[in-house]
C-alpha positions, 0 to 999 in steps of 0.5 A, spaced: 838 775 139 843 776 144 841 774 151 838 779 156 845 778 160 849 781 154 844 786 153 844 789 160 851 789 159 851 793 153 846 798 156 851 799 162 857 800 158 853 806 155 850 809 161 857 809 164 860 812 159 855 817 158 855 819 165 862 819 166 864 823 160 858 827 160 855 827 154 849 831 152 847 825 148 850 818 145 847 814 140 849 807 139 848 800 136 852 793 135 850 789 129 852 783 126 851 779 119 847 786 116 842 786 122 842 791 128 843 786 135 842 792 140 841 799 139 840 805 145 840 812 145 841 816 152 840 824 153 838 830 149 839 832 142 837 839 144 839 842 150 835 848 150 828 845 148 830 838 152 828 834 146 830 827 147 835 824 142 832 818 138 835 813 133 833 817 127 837 823 129 843 825 125 850 827 128 856 829 124 861 823 123 867 827 122 873 823 119 869 817 118 867 821 112 874 819 110 872 812 109 867 814 104 872 818 100 877 812 100 872 808 097 870 813 092 878 813 090 878 805 090 872 805 085 876 809 080 883 805 081 879 799 080 876 802 074 883 804 071 882 811 072 887 812 078 893 808 079 895 807 087 902 809 086 901 815 081 903 821 084 898 826 086 901 831 081 898 826 075 891 828 077 892 834 080 898 838 077 898 843 083 899 838 088 906 838 092 912 833 089 912 826 092 906 824 095 902 818 091 895 816 091 897 810 096 901 814 101 895 819 101 890 814 103 895 811 108 897 818 111 904 817 109 905 823 105 908 828 110 904 834 108 901 838 113 895 836 117 890 842 115 889 847 109 893 853 110 890 858 114 886 858 121 880 855 119 878 852 126 878 859 128 875 862 123 870 856 122 870 858 114 873 852 110 876 854 104 873 853 097 875 849 092 879 855 088 882 857 095 884 850 097 888 849 091 891 856 091 893 855 098 897 849 096 903 854 095 903 855 102 902 848 104 909 844 107 911 837 107 913 837 114 916 830 113 919 826 107 914 822 103 913 815 106 917 817 112 912 816 118 905 816 119 902 823 119 895 825 119 892 830 114 885 833 113 889 837 107 891 830 104 883 828 104 881 834 101 886 833 095 883 826 094 876 829 094 879 834 089 882 828 085 875 824 085 871 830 082 876 831 077 877 824 075 869 822 076 867 829 072 862 831 077 861 834 084 863 830 090 856 830 093 853 827 087 859 822 086 858 820 093 850 820 092 850 816 086 856 811 087 855 810 094 849 812 098 844 810 094 846 803 092 847 801 099 841 805 101 844 809 106 838 814 107 840 818 113 847 819 111 848 826 107 853 832 107 847 837 109 843 834 115 835 832 114 831 833 121 831 830 126 838 832 128 842 833 134 845 840 136 853 840 137 855 842 144 862 843 148 861 841 155 865 846 160 870 842 164 869 845 170 861 845 171 855 842 168 854 847 163 854 846 155 855 851 150 853 851 143 858 849 138 859 852 131 856 849 125 860 850 119 858 850 112 860 844 107 864 845 101 866 841 096 873 839 097 873 839 105 867 835 104 871 829 103 875 830 109 870 830 114 863 833 113 858 827 113 852 826 118 849 820 119 846 815 124 848 809 128 843 805 123 846 807 117 853 806 120 851 799 121 850 798 114 856 802 112 860 797 117 857 791 114 859 793 107 866 794 110 866 787 112 863 784 106 863 789 100 858 790 095 859 788 087 855 794 085 860 799 090 866 795 091 868 788 091 870 785 098 877 783 095 878 791 094 876 792 101 881 786 103 886 790 100 884 797 104 884 793 110 892 791 110 896 795 115 900 800 111 902 805 116 903 804 124 900 810 128 902 807 135 909 805 133 910 803 141 904 798 142 902 797 135 895 798 137 893 803 132 895 803 124 892 805 118 890 801 111 888 805 105 883 810 108 881 805 114 883 805 121 886 799 124 885 798 131 888 793 136 884 790 142 888 784 145 889 779 139 883 782 135 884 787 129 878 791 127 877 796 122 873 803 122 875 810 123 874 815 128 871 822 127 871 829 130 867 835 128 865 841 133 860 839 138 860 832 135 865 825 136 864 819 133 866 812 132 865 806 128 869 799 129 868 792 125 871 785 126 870 783 118 871 776 119 866 776 124 861 781 120 860 784 127 861 791 129 859 797 133 857 805 132 857 810 137 855 818 136 855 823 141 854 831 141 860 833 145 866 836 143 871 833 148 873 829 154 869 823 151 872 817 147 867 814 142 872 809 139 874 806 146 866 805 147 865 802 140 871 797 142 868 796 149 861 794 146 864 790 140 868 786 144 863 785 149 858 782 144 864 778 141 865 774 147 857 774 149 855 771 143 860 767 140 859 764 133 856 757 133 861 753 128 859 751 121 858 743 122 862 739 117 859 735 112 862 730 106 864 733 100 865 731 093 872 728 091 878 734 090 879 735 082 883 730 079 889 735 077 891 734 085 891 727 085 898 725 088 899 732 091 895 732 098 898 730 104 905 731 108 911 734 104 917 737 107 922 743 106 928 740 109 925 740 117 919 743 116 913 740 114 907 742 110 900 739 109 897 740 103 889 739 103 883 740 099 877 742 104 871 747 104 872 747 096 879 750 097 886 747 095 891 749 101 897 748 105 899 749 112 906 750 115 906 746 121 909 750 127 909 756 123 908 763 126 901 765 128 897 768 123 902 766 117 901 758 117 896 757 111 896 759 104 890 758 099 891 756 092 888 758 085 890 754 079 895 758 074 897 753 069 899 746 068 901 743 074 902 750 077 898 754 083 899 761 085 897 763 092 891 768 092 891 769 100 895 767 106 902 766 107 907 767 101 901 770 097 903 771 090 908 765 090 907 759 086 907 752 087 909 747 082 909 740 081 915 736 078 912 729 075 916 723 073 915 720 066 910 715 069 906 722 070 906 721 078 909 727 082 916 726 084 917 733 088 914 740 089 917 747 089 914 752 093 916 759 092 922 756 089 923 751 095 923 744 094 918 740 097 919 732 098 915 727 101 920 726 107 925 730 111 932 732 107 937 737 108 937 742 103 941 741 096 939 733 096 936 731 090 
């Protein structure tokens, strides 16, 4: 458990944000290794009755819902029922020409932000039929792939594709394929009591106003209609870090967590993977998503490598920043409870096929160290660029290994042997490696 000093710091961060940003209530938690380390709830869930908010109250999580939709999409990709680089039109003939599943997940389609019509004024989201009919009026405001451009319309279309490919309503697919396997009992499209009420806080007074509570529809559900609690989001955040073979394997979540688009092109502080937001704070990169719906703001951030994250839910519409608060809570925890390194212990000899492979090799003037540690065959480029020095290999045939993680992923390491069977040289991504430095072109 964290020390009292850290718990007090987290309490102070939450109270300071609640007071400064004037939230009727805020519910938050920090989690690590599948366990909640700290949780706190401040304020009232219902102003009219002065009912104090609890950790069991559900709040709308807005576009954090998109991470659930993205997982449903990737389940179908892994099952071979969708292809990432197939046009949306392959599965939704009414869709505009150009955008693909991959660009849709990364907000690179160029499609307009919202479904045609003024739904944020009427507060009447379109039905499936109305959404599809409205595509005739939807604009490609940018060329596909040109620039990141956030689009709720695109995720509504992904929801429609999920339903067509999955053969069931969105709510049923989500419940059966995600919520039930992960035991997310307080996450749903229709809220179960107790629930927080939605509010808009007047910018010039301390008055709060009721916000509308729009009904869910099958298609817009996929873009941002879920309700949840910080506790459920902790379980969801743990899944985003670890994966779950019953829902989506870690390797697929690794793919989803790689940067595909940069939303903040100046500072590179905000990017996008496949359905996941990527946040940069200092030298750390986190995955997750923010969310906003009338009367609610939400944030979820996860350090996948540390298996640690934070979730924040608020029942206010404006002038608060749940992502900044989530990052503050998470960074304070990472710095306040550093990981104890796993102790080293001796292990068995490496596989026989690596005899003569390990140690120092050179590609011209660059040294590469091949080793077998922690049960993995790896190569380290000495003096390489930060974050791009280690390659991990899996066997790929006789005297061949392929990089499955890290630097030069996908490339091949090949051994060349003398007649005696001893290794004479190596080729890595076609570059010759020799036991001593040598100019290029030397045998």
